BAFITOR-647378 format. One record per residue (C-alpha): x, y, z. Coordinates in Angstrom, 1 decimal, padded with zeros to 4 digits. Example, Ala and Ser with C-alpha at 12.3 -4.5 7.8 and 13.67 -1.06 7.14 Angstrom:
<sites>
((012.3, -004.5, 007.8))
((013.7, -001.1, 007.1))
</sites>
This chain:
<sites>
((-001.4, 019.5, 010.5))
((-004.5, 020.9, 008.8))
((-005.1, 020.3, 005.2))
((-007.7, 019.5, 002.5))
((-008.2, 016.3, 000.5))
((-008.8, 017.4, -003.1))
((-011.8, 016.0, -005.0))
((-010.7, 015.2, -008.5))
((-012.6, 014.4, -011.7))
((-012.9, 010.6, -011.8))
((-015.5, 010.1, -014.5))
((-014.3, 006.6, -015.3))
((-014.5, 003.1, -014.0))
((-011.8, 002.1, -011.5))
((-010.8, -001.5, -011.0))
((-008.6, -002.1, -007.9))
((-006.5, -005.3, -008.0))
((-004.7, -005.8, -004.7))
((-002.6, -008.5, -003.3))
((-003.7, -008.1, 000.3))
((-005.3, -005.0, 001.8))
((-006.8, -002.8, -001.0))
((-005.3, 000.6, -000.1))
((-006.1, 002.0, -003.5))
((-009.8, 001.6, -003.0))
((-009.8, 003.8, 000.2))
((-007.7, 006.4, -001.6))
((-010.0, 006.5, -004.6))
((-013.1, 006.8, -002.5))
((-011.5, 009.7, -000.5))
((-010.8, 011.5, -003.7))
((-014.5, 011.3, -004.8))
((-014.4, 008.2, -006.9))
((-017.7, 006.3, -007.3))
((-017.4, 003.7, -010.0))
((-014.9, 001.4, -008.2))
((-014.7, -002.4, -008.1))
((-012.2, -004.1, -005.8))
((-010.6, -007.5, -006.2))
((-008.3, -008.8, -003.5))
((-006.1, -011.9, -003.5))
((-004.3, -013.7, -000.7))
((-006.6, -012.4, 002.0))
((-007.5, -014.7, 004.9))
((-011.1, -015.0, 005.9))
((-010.5, -012.7, 008.9))
((-008.8, -010.1, 006.7))
((-011.6, -010.2, 004.2))
((-014.1, -009.6, 007.0))
((-012.0, -006.6, 008.1))
((-012.1, -005.1, 004.6))
((-015.9, -005.6, 004.5))
((-016.3, -004.0, 008.0))
((-014.0, -001.1, 007.2))
((-016.7, 001.1, 005.6))
((-015.4, 000.5, 002.1))
((-018.3, 001.4, -000.3))
((-017.0, -000.3, -003.5))
((-018.1, -003.9, -004.1))
((-015.7, -006.7, -003.5))
((-015.3, -008.8, -006.7))
((-014.5, -012.5, -006.2))
((-011.2, -013.4, -007.9))
((-012.8, -016.2, -009.9))
((-015.4, -013.8, -011.4))
((-013.0, -011.0, -012.3))
((-012.4, -011.9, -015.9))
((-016.1, -012.6, -016.6))
((-017.1, -009.2, -015.2))
((-014.4, -007.4, -017.2))
((-015.9, -009.0, -020.3))
((-019.5, -008.3, -019.4))
((-019.2, -004.6, -018.2))
((-019.4, -002.0, -020.9))
((-015.9, -001.0, -022.1))
((-016.1, 002.7, -021.2))
((-013.0, 004.5, -019.9))
((-011.4, 002.2, -017.4))
((-008.4, 002.6, -015.1))
((-006.8, -000.3, -013.3))
((-005.1, 000.4, -009.9))
((-002.7, -002.4, -009.0))
((-000.7, -003.1, -005.8))
((001.2, -006.1, -004.6))
((004.4, -008.1, -005.2))
((006.4, -007.9, -008.4))
((005.0, -011.1, -009.9))
((001.4, -010.1, -009.0))
((001.7, -006.6, -010.4))
((003.3, -007.7, -013.7))
((000.5, -010.3, -014.2))
((-002.1, -007.7, -013.5))
((-000.6, -005.3, -016.0))
((-001.0, -008.1, -018.7))
((-004.7, -008.3, -017.7))
((-005.1, -004.6, -018.0))
((-003.6, -004.6, -021.5))
((-005.6, -007.7, -022.6))
((-008.9, -006.0, -021.7))
((-007.9, -002.7, -023.2))
((-007.9, -000.6, -020.1))
((-007.4, 003.1, -020.9))
((-004.9, 003.6, -018.1))
((-003.2, 001.7, -015.2))
((-001.2, 002.7, -012.2))
((000.9, 000.2, -010.3))
((002.6, 000.1, -006.9))
((005.0, -002.6, -005.8))
((006.0, -002.5, -002.1))
((009.4, -003.9, -001.4))
((012.2, -003.7, 001.2))
((014.3, -000.7, 000.4))
((017.4, -003.0, 000.0))
((015.8, -004.7, -003.0))
((017.7, -003.4, -006.0))
((017.6, -004.0, -009.8))
((015.7, -002.5, -012.6))
((012.2, -003.6, -013.5))
((011.3, -004.0, -017.2))
((009.8, -000.9, -018.8))
((006.2, -001.3, -019.9))
((005.1, 000.5, -023.1))
((008.2, 002.6, -022.8))
((007.4, 003.8, -019.3))
((010.0, 003.3, -016.5))
((009.4, 002.6, -012.8))
((010.1, 005.3, -010.2))
((011.2, 004.3, -006.6))
((009.9, 006.2, -003.5))
((010.9, 005.7, 000.1))
((007.9, 004.9, 002.4))
((009.5, 006.8, 005.3))
((010.0, 009.9, 003.1))
((006.2, 009.8, 002.4))
((005.3, 009.6, 006.1))
((005.2, 005.8, 006.4))
((006.3, 003.7, 009.3))
((008.1, 000.9, 007.4))
((011.6, 000.6, 005.9))
((010.1, -000.3, 002.6))
((010.1, 001.5, -000.7))
((007.5, 001.8, -003.5))
((008.1, 001.1, -007.1))
((005.6, 003.2, -009.0))
((004.5, 003.0, -012.7))
((001.6, 004.7, -014.5))
((000.6, 004.7, -018.1))
((000.1, 008.4, -017.7))
((003.4, 009.6, -016.4))
((002.8, 011.5, -013.1))
((004.5, 014.8, -012.3))
((008.0, 014.3, -010.9))
((007.4, 017.2, -008.5))
((004.3, 015.4, -007.2))
((006.1, 012.1, -006.7))
((009.2, 013.5, -005.0))
((007.8, 016.3, -002.9))
((008.7, 015.2, 000.7))
((006.1, 014.8, 003.3))
((006.7, 017.1, 006.4))
((005.5, 014.2, 008.7))
((008.2, 011.7, 009.5))
((006.6, 009.3, 012.0))
((008.5, 006.5, 013.7))
((007.2, 003.8, 016.1))
((007.1, 006.1, 019.0))
((004.3, 008.1, 017.4))
((001.9, 005.1, 017.7))
((002.9, 003.8, 021.1))
((000.4, 003.8, 023.9))
((002.2, 004.9, 027.0))
((-000.4, 003.3, 029.2))
((000.5, -000.3, 028.2))
((002.3, -002.3, 030.9))
((005.5, -004.1, 030.2))
((008.4, -006.0, 031.8))
((011.3, -004.3, 033.5))
((014.8, -005.2, 032.3))
((018.4, -004.3, 032.8))
((020.7, -002.4, 030.4))
((022.4, -005.6, 029.4))
((019.0, -007.3, 028.7))
((018.0, -004.3, 026.6))
((021.1, -004.6, 024.5))
((020.5, -008.3, 024.0))
((016.9, -007.7, 023.0))
((017.9, -005.1, 020.4))
((020.9, -006.9, 018.9))
((019.9, -010.5, 019.0))
((016.1, -010.8, 019.6))
((014.9, -008.5, 016.9))
((013.2, -005.9, 019.2))
((012.7, -002.3, 018.0))
((012.7, 001.0, 019.8))
((010.6, 004.1, 019.2))
((013.0, 005.7, 016.8))
((012.9, 002.8, 014.4))
((010.7, 001.7, 011.6))
((009.2, -001.7, 010.7))
((010.3, -004.1, 008.0))
((007.8, -004.3, 005.1))
((005.0, -006.9, 005.5))
((006.0, -007.6, 009.1))
((002.8, -008.2, 011.0))
((004.2, -009.0, 014.5))
((006.5, -006.3, 016.0))
((008.3, -006.6, 019.3))
((009.2, -003.3, 020.8))
((010.9, -001.7, 023.7))
((009.1, 001.4, 024.9))
((008.5, 003.6, 027.9))
((005.3, 002.5, 029.8))
((003.3, 003.3, 032.9))
((000.8, 001.4, 034.9))
</sites>
């Protein structure tokens, strides 16, 4: 596929609050954002080093200094970009409202089987999007909420790319041979996946059955 990444007008301060890897920060930078501050929680030392070595330009704000910096920085137009679990996101929204952020956008990543309504915030309802429908490799879904209601057409326009695990396999990796009965056992009882499947949300270690050559 060939396409263009649009550069949008982002003449405001962006504060990314992420529980884990700060995907929003990379997205905002790719769209031309400059005034970005990133605060991550629940990152291991190794994960934090990976973020710092990833080429991210925006400064990483220590969690214990976040509130002080929000008070010290001039209160110009500010937008908070939030991602994480339900409890993390809902607490971050309270923070955005307390410090009078102009806007905020939230993404909760959940297993697609998680049901139930989330409370509306300032009269705005959550929208649910499938990760696979947007070109993702997991079985998860996104709950999305923004203080400026995004275009429904933009949210639900399907991505033409529908990747599964086979799109990221390396066929040159060696593996162990097994019989058909062993294959069935691995799939049904050992939690193995095949190339036509997707990964469960937040699953870091994935056991797969794939074609290979030496």
